[in-house]
C-alpha positions, -999 to +999 in steps of 0.1 A: +554+574-384+562+544-362+589+565-345+564+591-334+539+565-322+565+548-300+577+582-287+541+591-276+537+558-258+570+562-239+560+596-228+525+584-218+540+556-197+565+579-181+537+603-171+517+575-156+547+562-136+554+596-122+517+600-113+516+566-096+548+573-077+535+607-064+502+591-052+522+563-035+544+588-017+515+610-006+498+580+010+528+562+024+550+589+039+525+605+063+514+571+076+549+560+081+558+591+100+529+586+124+538+550+128+574+559+137+562+584+163+540+557+178+569+532+181+590+558+198+562+570+222+551+535+233+585+529+249+577+558+273+546+540+287+550+521+319+528+493+333+502+507+356+499+540+337+465+555+335+444+560+304+450+597+305+488+592+307+487+570+277+466+594+256+490+623+266+520+603+255+506+585+224+479+610+213+449+602+192+465+597+158+458+562+145+440+552+177+414+524+176+396+515+208+382+480+215+370+458+243+383+424+250+364+408+279+368+429+310+398+447+294+400+477+271+424+477+242+439+507+224+455+499+191+479+522+173+494+519+138+529+504+138+537+508+101+527+494+068+552+465+069+548+458+106+535+423+115+510+438+139+498+470+155+508+484+188+483+472+214+480+487+249+457+466+271+440+482+302+426+464+331+392+472+347+407+501+366+419+516+332+456+511+341+480+496+316+482+458+321+501+448+290+519+465+260+523+446+228+543+460+199+564+446+171 
């Protein structure tokens, strides 16, 4: 009787581990792919580029917009394990003033 009880628990734990692994992969992999694209694309942006040029290169995936004093800041995902996001800072004329990425 104990043999069957232990067998059911092992099977139950195995099913739970497979389920948790699948959920993790479904959440992690798409986000990581977008982050990798962002890291590759940000290298194509030059200082002085316009807002439209940045959007055409980087796209809108993972974009968060903010204002920091007179400047506008666009923030893109840089990955789950990255120390910070990619930040593109525009001056008052909406031209790239600074690019910060890990």
